[in-house]
The first five atom37 places (N, CA, C, CB, O) and aatype in JSON, in Angstrom:
{
  "aatype": [20, 20, 20, 20, 20, 20, 20, 20, 20, 20, 20, 20, 20, 20, 20, 20, 20, 20, 20, 20, 20, 20, 20, 20, 20, 20, 20, 20, 20, 20, 20, 20, 20, 20, 20, 20, 20, 20, 20, 20, 20, 20, 20, 20, 20, 20, 20, 20, 20, 20, 20, 20, 20, 20, 20, 20, 20, 20, 20, 20, 20, 20, 20, 20, 20, 20, 20, 20, 20, 20, 20, 20, 20, 20, 20, 20, 20, 20, 20, 20, 20, 20, 20, 20, 20, 20, 20, 20, 20, 20],
  "atom_mask": [
    [1, 1, 1, 1, 1],
    [1, 1, 1, 1, 1],
    [1, 1, 1, 1, 1],
    [1, 1, 1, 1, 1],
    [1, 1, 1, 1, 1],
    [1, 1, 1, 1, 1],
    [1, 1, 1, 1, 1],
    [1, 1, 1, 1, 1],
    [1, 1, 1, 1, 1],
    [1, 1, 1, 1, 1],
    [1, 1, 1, 1, 1],
    [1, 1, 1, 1, 1],
    [1, 1, 1, 1, 1],
    [1, 1, 1, 1, 1],
    [1, 1, 1, 1, 1],
    [1, 1, 1, 1, 1],
    [1, 1, 1, 1, 1],
    [1, 1, 1, 1, 1],
    [1, 1, 1, 1, 1],
    [1, 1, 1, 1, 1],
    [1, 1, 1, 1, 1],
    [1, 1, 1, 1, 1],
    [1, 1, 1, 1, 1],
    [1, 1, 1, 1, 1],
    [1, 1, 1, 1, 1],
    [1, 1, 1, 1, 1],
    [1, 1, 1, 1, 1],
    [1, 1, 1, 1, 1],
    [1, 1, 1, 1, 1],
    [1, 1, 1, 1, 1],
    [1, 1, 1, 1, 1],
    [1, 1, 1, 1, 1],
    [1, 1, 1, 1, 1],
    [1, 1, 1, 1, 1],
    [1, 1, 1, 1, 1],
    [1, 1, 1, 1, 1],
    [1, 1, 1, 1, 1],
    [1, 1, 1, 1, 1],
    [1, 1, 1, 1, 1],
    [1, 1, 1, 1, 1],
    [1, 1, 1, 1, 1],
    [1, 1, 1, 1, 1],
    [1, 1, 1, 1, 1],
    [1, 1, 1, 1, 1],
    [1, 1, 1, 1, 1],
    [1, 1, 1, 1, 1],
    [1, 1, 1, 1, 1],
    [1, 1, 1, 1, 1],
    [1, 1, 1, 1, 1],
    [1, 1, 1, 1, 1],
    [1, 1, 1, 1, 1],
    [1, 1, 1, 1, 1],
    [1, 1, 1, 1, 1],
    [1, 1, 1, 1, 1],
    [1, 1, 1, 1, 1],
    [1, 1, 1, 1, 1],
    [1, 1, 1, 1, 1],
    [1, 1, 1, 1, 1],
    [1, 1, 1, 1, 1],
    [1, 1, 1, 1, 1],
    [1, 1, 1, 1, 1],
    [1, 1, 1, 1, 1],
    [1, 1, 1, 1, 1],
    [1, 1, 1, 1, 1],
    [1, 1, 1, 1, 1],
    [1, 1, 1, 1, 1],
    [1, 1, 1, 1, 1],
    [1, 1, 1, 1, 1],
    [1, 1, 1, 1, 1],
    [1, 1, 1, 1, 1],
    [1, 1, 1, 1, 1],
    [1, 1, 1, 1, 1],
    [1, 1, 1, 1, 1],
    [1, 1, 1, 1, 1],
    [1, 1, 1, 1, 1],
    [1, 1, 1, 1, 1],
    [1, 1, 1, 1, 1],
    [1, 1, 1, 1, 1],
    [1, 1, 1, 1, 1],
    [1, 1, 1, 1, 1],
    [1, 1, 1, 1, 1],
    [1, 1, 1, 1, 1],
    [1, 1, 1, 1, 1],
    [1, 1, 1, 1, 1],
    [1, 1, 1, 1, 1],
    [1, 1, 1, 1, 1],
    [1, 1, 1, 1, 1],
    [1, 1, 1, 1, 1],
    [1, 1, 1, 1, 1],
    [1, 1, 1, 1, 1]
  ],
  "atom_positions": [
    [[94.0, 73.84, 94.31], [93.83, 74.51, 93.05], [94.84, 75.65, 92.93], [92.4, 75.03, 92.91], [94.94, 76.5, 93.82]],
    [[95.59, 75.68, 91.85], [96.6, 76.71, 91.62], [95.91, 78.03, 91.28], [97.58, 76.29, 90.49], [95.03, 78.08, 90.42]],
    [[96.32, 79.09, 91.97], [95.77, 80.42, 91.7], [96.78, 81.22, 90.89], [95.42, 81.14, 93.02], [97.99, 81.01, 90.98]],
    [[96.27, 82.16, 90.1], [97.12, 83.1, 89.37], [97.16, 84.39, 90.16], [96.59, 83.34, 87.91], [96.12, 84.99, 90.45]],
    [[98.38, 84.83, 90.52], [98.56, 86.01, 91.35], [99.41, 87.04, 90.61], [99.21, 85.64, 92.69], [100.48, 86.72, 90.1]],
    [[98.93, 88.27, 90.57], [99.69, 89.39, 90.01], [100.1, 90.31, 91.14], [98.85, 90.17, 88.93], [99.28, 90.7, 91.97]],
    [[101.37, 90.66, 91.18], [101.88, 91.61, 92.16], [102.22, 92.9, 91.42], [103.14, 91.04, 92.93], [103.05, 92.9, 90.51]],
    [[101.56, 94.0, 91.81], [101.78, 95.29, 91.17], [102.79, 96.09, 91.99], [100.44, 96.08, 91.04], [102.54, 96.4, 93.15]],
    [[103.91, 96.41, 91.39], [105.01, 97.1, 92.07], [104.94, 98.59, 91.74], [106.4, 96.5, 91.66], [105.04, 98.98, 90.58]],
    [[104.77, 99.4, 92.77], [104.78, 100.86, 92.6], [105.68, 101.49, 93.67], [103.33, 101.45, 92.7], [106.87, 101.69, 93.43]],
    [[105.13, 101.8, 94.81], [105.84, 102.57, 95.84], [106.77, 101.72, 96.7], [104.85, 103.26, 96.73], [107.92, 102.09, 96.91]],
    [[106.29, 100.6, 97.19], [107.09, 99.76, 98.09], [107.75, 98.65, 97.29], [106.21, 99.17, 99.24], [107.36, 97.48, 97.39]],
    [[108.75, 99.01, 96.51], [109.33, 98.09, 95.54], [110.03, 96.9, 96.19], [110.3, 98.83, 94.68], [109.81, 95.76, 95.76]],
    [[110.84, 97.12, 97.18], [111.56, 96.02, 97.83], [110.58, 95.04, 98.47], [112.53, 96.57, 98.89], [110.73, 93.83, 98.34]],
    [[109.59, 95.57, 99.16], [108.6, 94.72, 99.81], [107.8, 93.91, 98.79], [107.65, 95.56, 100.67], [107.5, 92.74, 99.02]],
    [[107.45, 94.53, 97.67], [106.7, 93.84, 96.62], [107.5, 92.69, 96.03], [106.3, 94.82, 95.52], [106.95, 91.61, 95.79]],
    [[108.78, 92.91, 95.79], [109.62, 91.84, 95.23], [109.81, 90.71, 96.24], [110.99, 92.4, 94.8], [109.77, 89.53, 95.89]],
    [[110.01, 91.08, 97.5], [110.16, 90.06, 98.56], [108.91, 89.21, 98.67], [110.48, 90.72, 99.92], [108.98, 87.98, 98.76]],
    [[107.75, 89.86, 98.65], [106.48, 89.15, 98.75], [106.25, 88.26, 97.53], [105.31, 90.15, 98.9], [105.71, 87.16, 97.66]],
    [[106.65, 88.72, 96.38], [106.49, 87.91, 95.16], [107.22, 86.59, 95.27], [107.0, 88.69, 93.93], [106.7, 85.54, 94.9]],
    [[108.42, 86.64, 95.79], [109.17, 85.41, 96.0], [108.52, 84.51, 97.02], [110.57, 85.72, 96.43], [108.46, 83.3, 96.83]],
    [[108.02, 85.08, 98.1], [107.36, 84.31, 99.14], [106.09, 83.63, 98.67], [107.05, 85.19, 100.31], [105.76, 82.54, 99.12]],
    [[105.39, 84.27, 97.77], [104.13, 83.7, 97.27], [104.35, 82.41, 96.47], [103.41, 84.71, 96.4], [103.43, 81.61, 96.32]],
    [[105.55, 82.21, 95.97], [105.81, 80.98, 95.21], [105.82, 79.75, 96.1], [107.15, 81.08, 94.48], [105.73, 78.62, 95.6]],
    [[105.93, 79.93, 97.41], [105.92, 78.8, 98.34], [104.59, 78.06, 98.32], [106.22, 79.27, 99.75], [104.52, 76.89, 98.71]],
    [[103.54, 78.72, 97.87], [102.22, 78.1, 97.81], [101.99, 77.37, 96.49], [101.14, 79.15, 98.0], [100.91, 76.83, 96.26]],
    [[103.01, 77.34, 95.63], [102.93, 76.71, 94.31], [101.88, 77.35, 93.41], [102.62, 75.24, 94.46], [101.35, 76.71, 92.51]],
    [[101.58, 78.62, 93.66], [100.68, 79.36, 92.78], [101.51, 80.0, 91.67], [99.87, 80.43, 93.57], [102.73, 80.11, 91.78]],
    [[100.83, 80.43, 90.61], [101.5, 81.13, 89.52], [101.59, 82.61, 89.88], [100.74, 80.93, 88.16], [100.57, 83.25, 90.1]],
    [[102.8, 83.14, 89.94], [103.02, 84.53, 90.34], [103.68, 85.28, 89.18], [103.9, 84.61, 91.62], [104.63, 84.79, 88.57]],
    [[103.16, 86.47, 88.88], [103.75, 87.37, 87.9], [103.88, 88.74, 88.53], [102.89, 87.43, 86.59], [103.06, 89.14, 89.35]],
    [[104.94, 89.47, 88.15], [105.23, 90.78, 88.72], [105.05, 91.85, 87.64], [106.67, 90.83, 89.32], [105.5, 91.68, 86.51]],
    [[104.39, 92.94, 88.01], [104.16, 94.08, 87.11], [104.77, 95.33, 87.74], [102.64, 94.28, 86.83], [104.29, 95.79, 88.78]],
    [[105.81, 95.87, 87.13], [106.43, 97.11, 87.61], [105.75, 98.25, 86.87], [108.0, 97.12, 87.37], [105.87, 98.37, 85.65]],
    [[105.02, 99.09, 87.62], [104.15, 100.08, 86.99], [104.62, 101.51, 87.15], [102.78, 99.96, 87.55], [105.08, 101.93, 88.21]],
    [[104.51, 102.25, 86.06], [104.59, 103.71, 86.02], [105.95, 104.34, 86.29], [103.66, 104.26, 86.99], [106.08, 105.55, 86.16]],
    [[106.96, 103.57, 86.65], [108.29, 104.14, 86.86], [109.36, 103.06, 86.79], [108.36, 104.86, 88.21], [109.07, 101.87, 86.84]],
    [[110.59, 103.5, 86.68], [111.72, 102.58, 86.62], [111.92, 101.94, 87.99], [113.01, 103.31, 86.15], [111.8, 102.6, 89.02]],
    [[112.23, 100.67, 87.99], [112.53, 99.97, 89.23], [113.83, 100.53, 89.8], [112.63, 98.43, 89.01], [114.83, 100.6, 89.09]],
    [[113.81, 100.92, 91.07], [115.0, 101.48, 91.71], [116.08, 100.41, 91.85], [114.65, 102.08, 93.1], [115.81, 99.22, 91.76]],
    [[117.29, 100.87, 92.07], [118.4, 99.95, 92.29], [119.1, 100.33, 93.59], [119.41, 99.97, 91.09], [119.67, 101.41, 93.72]],
    [[119.02, 99.42, 94.55], [119.78, 99.56, 95.8], [120.05, 98.15, 96.32], [118.99, 100.44, 96.88], [119.6, 97.17, 95.72]],
    [[120.76, 98.05, 97.4], [121.19, 96.74, 97.91], [120.01, 95.8, 98.18], [121.99, 96.92, 99.2], [120.06, 94.63, 97.8]],
    [[118.96, 96.29, 98.8], [117.81, 95.46, 99.17], [117.01, 95.06, 97.92], [116.9, 96.21, 100.17], [116.69, 93.89, 97.74]],
    [[116.69, 96.04, 97.08], [115.91, 95.74, 95.87], [116.68, 94.79, 94.96], [115.56, 97.03, 95.12], [116.1, 93.85, 94.42]],
    [[117.98, 95.04, 94.79], [118.78, 94.18, 93.91], [118.81, 92.74, 94.41], [120.2, 94.72, 93.8], [118.79, 91.8, 93.61]],
    [[118.86, 92.55, 95.73], [118.86, 91.2, 96.32], [117.55, 90.48, 96.01], [119.07, 91.27, 97.85], [117.55, 89.32, 95.59]],
    [[116.43, 91.16, 96.21], [115.12, 90.55, 95.96], [114.89, 90.36, 94.46], [114.01, 91.41, 96.56], [114.28, 89.37, 94.05]],
    [[115.35, 91.3, 93.65], [115.22, 91.18, 92.2], [115.99, 89.97, 91.69], [115.7, 92.46, 91.51], [115.51, 89.26, 90.81]],
    [[117.18, 89.75, 92.23], [117.97, 88.57, 91.83], [117.21, 87.29, 92.16], [119.34, 88.58, 92.54], [117.19, 86.36, 91.35]],
    [[116.58, 87.24, 93.32], [115.8, 86.07, 93.7], [114.62, 85.86, 92.74], [115.29, 86.21, 95.14], [114.39, 84.76, 92.25]],
    [[113.88, 86.94, 92.48], [112.68, 86.85, 91.63], [113.04, 86.48, 90.2], [111.92, 88.18, 91.65], [112.41, 85.6, 89.61]],
    [[114.03, 87.15, 89.64], [114.35, 86.96, 88.22], [115.19, 85.7, 87.97], [115.1, 88.17, 87.69], [114.88, 84.91, 87.08]],
    [[116.24, 85.51, 88.75], [117.22, 84.46, 88.45], [116.95, 83.14, 89.16], [118.58, 84.94, 88.81], [117.05, 82.08, 88.55]],
    [[116.61, 83.19, 90.42], [116.41, 81.95, 91.15], [115.02, 81.37, 90.91], [116.62, 82.18, 92.64], [114.88, 80.17, 90.67]],
    [[113.99, 82.22, 90.96], [112.61, 81.74, 90.85], [112.04, 81.89, 89.44], [111.74, 82.48, 91.82], [111.01, 81.29, 89.12]],
    [[112.69, 82.68, 88.6], [112.28, 82.9, 87.21], [110.82, 83.33, 87.09], [112.5, 81.63, 86.4], [110.06, 82.82, 86.27]],
    [[110.44, 84.28, 87.93], [109.09, 84.83, 87.9], [108.99, 85.8, 86.73], [108.73, 85.54, 89.25], [109.84, 86.69, 86.6]],
    [[107.99, 85.66, 85.87], [107.84, 86.59, 84.75], [107.56, 88.02, 85.25], [106.69, 86.13, 83.82], [106.8, 88.22, 86.19]],
    [[108.21, 88.99, 84.6], [108.03, 90.39, 84.97], [107.6, 91.19, 83.75], [109.34, 90.97, 85.57], [108.09, 90.99, 82.64]],
    [[106.66, 92.11, 83.99], [106.1, 92.96, 82.95], [106.15, 94.41, 83.43], [104.63, 92.53, 82.59], [106.27, 94.67, 84.63]],
    [[106.05, 95.35, 82.5], [106.08, 96.76, 82.86], [105.33, 97.6, 81.83], [107.51, 97.25, 83.0], [105.17, 97.19, 80.68]],
    [[104.88, 98.76, 82.27], [104.31, 99.74, 81.34], [105.23, 100.94, 81.2], [102.92, 100.18, 81.82], [104.84, 101.97, 80.65]],
    [[106.46, 100.82, 81.7], [107.47, 101.87, 81.64], [108.64, 101.37, 80.79], [107.96, 102.29, 83.07], [109.28, 100.38, 81.14]],
    [[108.9, 102.04, 79.69], [109.94, 101.58, 78.76], [111.35, 101.66, 79.34], [109.88, 102.39, 77.5], [112.29, 101.14, 78.73]],
    [[111.53, 102.3, 80.49], [112.84, 102.39, 81.13], [113.25, 101.08, 81.81], [112.85, 103.52, 82.15], [114.41, 100.91, 82.16]],
    [[112.3, 100.17, 81.99], [112.58, 98.88, 82.62], [112.9, 97.84, 81.56], [111.38, 98.43, 83.48], [112.37, 97.91, 80.45]],
    [[113.77, 96.88, 81.87], [114.15, 95.86, 80.89], [113.23, 94.64, 80.86], [115.55, 95.4, 81.16], [113.64, 93.57, 80.42]],
    [[111.99, 94.78, 81.31], [111.07, 93.65, 81.36], [110.12, 93.72, 80.17], [110.27, 93.65, 82.68], [110.17, 94.67, 79.39]],
    [[109.28, 92.72, 80.02], [108.33, 92.69, 78.91], [107.4, 93.9, 78.98], [107.5, 91.38, 78.92], [106.67, 94.07, 79.96]],
    [[107.45, 94.74, 77.95], [106.67, 95.97, 77.92], [105.24, 95.69, 77.49], [107.32, 97.0, 76.98], [105.0, 94.94, 76.54]],
    [[104.28, 96.29, 78.19], [102.86, 96.23, 77.84], [102.29, 97.64, 77.86], [102.07, 95.3, 78.82], [102.63, 98.44, 78.73]],
    [[101.43, 97.94, 76.91], [100.72, 99.22, 76.97], [99.74, 99.15, 78.15], [99.96, 99.52, 75.61], [99.46, 98.07, 78.67]],
    [[99.24, 100.31, 78.55], [98.29, 100.33, 79.67], [97.05, 99.5, 79.34], [97.88, 101.78, 80.0], [96.51, 98.81, 80.22]],
    [[96.6, 99.55, 78.11], [95.42, 98.78, 77.71], [95.7, 97.28, 77.75], [94.96, 99.19, 76.3], [94.88, 96.51, 78.26]],
    [[96.84, 96.86, 77.24], [97.21, 95.44, 77.27], [97.38, 94.96, 78.71], [98.5, 95.2, 76.48], [96.99, 93.84, 79.05]],
    [[97.97, 95.81, 79.53], [98.18, 95.47, 80.93], [96.83, 95.28, 81.64], [99.0, 96.56, 81.63], [96.65, 94.31, 82.38]],
    [[95.9, 96.19, 81.42], [94.58, 96.09, 82.04], [93.87, 94.82, 81.62], [93.73, 97.31, 81.69], [93.25, 94.15, 82.44]],
    [[93.95, 94.48, 80.34], [93.32, 93.25, 79.85], [93.96, 92.01, 80.44], [93.38, 93.18, 78.33], [93.27, 91.04, 80.76]],
    [[95.28, 92.03, 80.59], [96.0, 90.88, 81.14], [95.65, 90.66, 82.61], [97.51, 91.08, 80.98], [95.56, 89.52, 83.07]],
    [[95.45, 91.75, 83.36], [95.13, 91.62, 84.78], [93.78, 90.97, 85.03], [95.17, 92.97, 85.44], [93.54, 90.45, 86.12]],
    [[92.91, 90.98, 84.05], [91.59, 90.35, 84.2], [91.7, 88.83, 84.35], [90.71, 90.68, 82.99], [90.76, 88.2, 84.84]],
    [[92.82, 88.25, 83.94], [93.0, 86.8, 83.99], [93.44, 86.27, 85.36], [94.01, 86.39, 82.96], [93.52, 85.06, 85.56]],
    [[93.72, 87.17, 86.3], [94.26, 86.75, 87.59], [93.16, 86.53, 88.62], [95.25, 87.78, 88.1], [92.13, 87.19, 88.61]],
    [[93.42, 85.57, 89.53], [92.53, 85.33, 90.64], [92.72, 86.37, 91.74], [92.75, 83.93, 91.2], [91.77, 86.79, 92.39]],
    [[94.0, 86.79, 91.93], [94.35, 87.73, 92.99], [95.3, 88.78, 92.41], [95.0, 86.99, 94.2], [96.26, 88.44, 91.71]],
    [[95.04, 90.05, 92.71], [95.93, 91.14, 92.31], [96.33, 91.88, 93.58], [95.24, 92.11, 91.26], [95.47, 92.39, 94.31]],
    [[97.64, 91.93, 93.85], [98.15, 92.54, 95.07], [98.91, 93.82, 94.73], [99.06, 91.55, 95.85], [99.98, 93.75, 94.12]],
    [[98.38, 94.99, 95.1], [99.08, 96.24, 94.81], [100.05, 96.62, 95.93], [98.07, 97.37, 94.6], [99.73, 96.51, 97.11]],
    [[101.23, 97.06, 95.55], [102.22, 97.6, 96.5], [102.55, 99.0, 96.08], [103.51, 96.72, 96.55], [103.37, 99.66, 96.72]]
  ]
}
């Protein structure tokens, strides 16, 4: 049975993006939520972001307008998270 998994990206951004890519190996539906701040840019994060966005085409959402992902208000984000089987905070 395919599970819906949400990965919440906050403090450990590189690890969250790496894990998001790894979770696709189980053929589950994975979505990434970058919360409360702009996603940092460095060699490690950029490598994992390229994998998540370009190679795996994982949908990304954010509640911070500084990010170039699909913007959601906090209320919309909270309602959307109710649809997931698993929510993993980083």
